C-alpha positions in Angstrom: 115.4 119.7 93.0 117.6 119.6 96.1 117.9 116.3 97.9 117.0 118.1 101.1 113.5 118.9 99.7 112.8 115.3 99.0 114.1 114.4 102.5 111.7 116.8 104.1 108.8 115.5 102.0 109.4 111.8 102.8 109.9 112.5 106.5 106.8 114.7 106.7 104.7 112.2 104.8 105.9 109.3 106.9 105.1 111.2 110.1 101.6 112.1 108.8 100.9 108.4 108.3 102.2 107.5 111.7 104.9 105.2 110.3 108.4 104.6 111.8 111.4 104.4 109.5 111.5 100.6 110.2 107.9 100.3 109.1 108.5 102.3 106.0 111.5 100.1 105.2 109.4 97.0 105.7 106.6 98.3 103.4 109.0 99.4 100.6 111.2 96.3 100.8 114.3 98.5 101.2 116.6 98.7 104.2 116.1 101.1 107.1 119.5 102.4 106.4 118.4 103.5 102.9 115.3 105.2 104.4 117.5 107.0 106.8 119.8 108.3 104.0 116.8 109.5 101.9 115.4 111.4 104.9 118.9 112.8 105.7 119.2 114.1 102.2 122.3 112.1 101.4 120.6 109.7 98.9 118.4 110.2 95.8 116.4 107.0 95.4 116.5 105.1 92.2 113.3 105.0 90.1 112.5 101.6 91.6 113.1 102.8 95.1 111.0 106.0 94.4 108.1 103.9 93.1 108.2 101.9 96.3 108.2 105.1 98.4 105.3 106.5 96.4 103.2 103.3 97.1 104.1 103.1 100.8 103.4 106.8 101.4 100.2 106.9 99.4 101.4 109.5 97.0 98.7 110.3 94.5 99.5 109.4 90.9 98.8 113.0 89.8 101.9 114.1 91.8 104.3 111.3 90.9 105.2 112.5 87.5 106.2 115.9 88.8 108.4 114.4 91.5 110.1 112.1 88.9 110.6 115.0 86.5 112.3 116.9 89.4 114.4 114.0 90.6 115.5 112.8 87.2 115.4 115.7 84.7 114.8 114.6 81.2 113.8 111.0 82.1 110.1 111.4 81.3 110.9 113.0 77.9 113.1 110.0 77.1 110.4 107.5 78.1 107.2 109.2 77.0 108.4 111.7 74.4 108.8 115.5 74.4 106.6 117.2 77.0 104.1 119.6 75.5 104.3 123.0 77.3 100.7 124.1 77.0 97.4 123.0 75.4 97.0 123.7 71.7 93.8 124.5 69.8 93.0 120.8 69.4 93.4 120.2 73.1 91.1 123.1 74.0 88.6 121.8 71.4 88.7 118.4 73.1 87.9 120.0 76.4 84.9 121.8 75.0 83.4 118.4 74.1 82.7 117.6 77.7 79.1 118.6 78.5 79.9 119.2 82.2 82.6 121.4 83.9 86.1 120.4 82.9 89.5 122.2 83.1 93.2 121.6 82.4 94.9 122.0 85.7 98.6 122.2 86.8 99.3 120.9 90.2 100.6 121.7 92.8 100.7 125.4 91.6 97.0 125.4 90.6 97.3 127.2 87.2 94.2 126.6 85.0 95.5 126.4 81.5 92.2 125.5 79.8 88.5 125.9 80.8 85.5 124.6 78.9 82.2 126.5 78.5 80.5 124.5 81.3 83.3 125.3 83.7 83.2 129.0 82.8 79.4 129.0 83.5 79.8 127.2 86.8 82.8 129.2 88.0 82.7 132.5 86.0 85.3 134.2 88.2 88.0 131.8 87.1 88.1 133.4 83.7 89.7 136.5 85.2 91.5 134.5 88.0 92.8 131.4 86.2 94.6 130.0 89.2 92.9 127.6 91.6 94.4 129.1 94.8 93.6 132.7 93.7 90.0 131.7 93.1 89.6 129.6 96.3 91.2 132.2 98.6 90.4 135.6 97.1 87.1 135.1 95.4 84.1 135.4 97.8 81.9 133.4 95.3 84.1 130.3 95.7 82.7 129.4 99.1 79.1 130.0 97.9 79.4 127.9 94.8 81.6 125.1 96.3 79.6 123.8 99.3 82.6 121.6 100.2 85.0 124.6 100.0 86.7 123.8 103.4 87.7 120.2 102.6 88.5 120.9 98.9 90.6 123.9 99.6 92.4 122.2 102.5 93.3 119.3 100.3 94.7 121.4 97.5 96.6 123.6 100.0 98.2 120.5 101.6 99.3 119.4 98.1 101.0 122.8 97.7 102.7 122.6 101.0 104.0 119.1 100.5 104.7 119.1 96.8 105.6 122.7 96.2 109.2 122.6 97.6 109.9 119.6 95.4 108.7 120.8 92.0 108.3 124.6 92.3 110.8 127.5 92.7 110.9 129.3 96.1 109.7 132.5 94.3 106.7 130.7 92.8 105.7 129.3 96.2 106.2 132.7 97.9 104.1 134.5 95.3 101.2 132.0 95.7 101.3 132.3 99.5 101.4 136.1 99.4 98.2 136.1 97.2 96.4 133.6 99.4 97.2 135.1 102.8 94.5 137.7 102.5 92.1 134.9 103.5 91.9 134.4 107.3 92.0 130.6 107.0 95.0 130.2 104.7 97.7 130.0 107.3 95.8 127.4 109.3 95.2 125.3 106.2 98.7 125.6 105.0 100.2 124.5 108.3 97.9 121.6 109.0 97.1 118.2 107.4 93.5 117.6 106.2 91.5 114.6 107.4 92.7 111.7 105.2 89.2 110.3 104.6 87.7 113.7 103.8 90.5 114.6 101.5 90.0 111.3 99.5 86.3 112.0 98.9 85.4 112.4 95.2 81.8 113.6 95.6 81.3 117.4 95.7 78.3 119.7 95.9 78.1 122.7 93.5 75.6 125.5 93.7 74.6 127.1 90.4 75.9 130.7 90.5 72.8 132.1 88.9 70.0 130.0 90.5 71.5 128.5 93.6 70.4 125.0 92.6 72.7 122.5 94.1 74.2 119.7 92.0 76.1 116.7 93.1 79.2 115.8 91.0 81.9 113.2 91.0 85.4 114.4 90.7 87.4 112.7 87.9 91.0 113.4 87.2 92.7 112.2 84.0 96.3 112.4 82.9 96.9 112.6 79.2 100.0 110.8 78.0 99.9 111.1 74.2 101.3 113.6 73.8 103.0 113.8 77.2 101.8 116.9 79.0 102.2 118.5 82.5 98.5 119.2 83.1 95.6 117.1 84.4 92.1 117.0 83.1 89.9 117.9 86.0 86.3 116.9 85.4 83.2 117.4 87.5 80.8 114.7 86.3 77.1 115.0 87.3 75.9 112.2 89.6 72.7 110.7 88.3 70.0 109.6 90.8 66.9 107.6 90.0 63.8 109.6 89.5 60.2 108.5 90.4 60.0 106.4 87.2 63.4 104.8 87.8 65.1 106.9 85.1 68.4 108.5 85.8 68.2 112.1 86.7 71.3 114.4 87.1 71.3 116.1 90.5 
């Protein structure tokens, strides 16, 4: 990863939060001069400095490992053990044990490297299109099934724009963009920042593709560490509401 890519990311993230370099320095506990050097691309921060930047810039945990792996190649393997390249049969069997939609997801590129039966039933088109961006931008059913398509898609696209240059090759980013540009809203979503409060919402509404019945689900993201892996477990947990008798009913 080039230092210039980190510089652009830190500067853009600071600007999005409305922070000055002095404010970022005060929040991280590092000097304004150090912040200036990071943003100028002349300094790669230490792990401690990077952690302070992550916290101050509200970098989600799910992206931090990918940044560290790019900044300091081999560091995570030395700390956490060898990285597993893809899910094995046991990993996929574990995924099937969830009674609700769950998938193994690579971010920011959006590759789905494992889908359980409930996920395949909720989003059948992802079997043939196992990439989140391909599904969201090229599959008409996506907007019908995901009633919060706009905010969800904008959030993932922001992650691609901000994180992509740090952890992905230029060719990979270009290929994703070429695929998604068939959708009239892609360029707008790629060029703009989503509303922070909307992007942080974890409640989603999903329509059953066969019946149209709407379910409310809670997004849960887990990161397996043993063994260390590059994917996330992306779970859509049904939200239970009290029925007439006070019993929990999944909606």
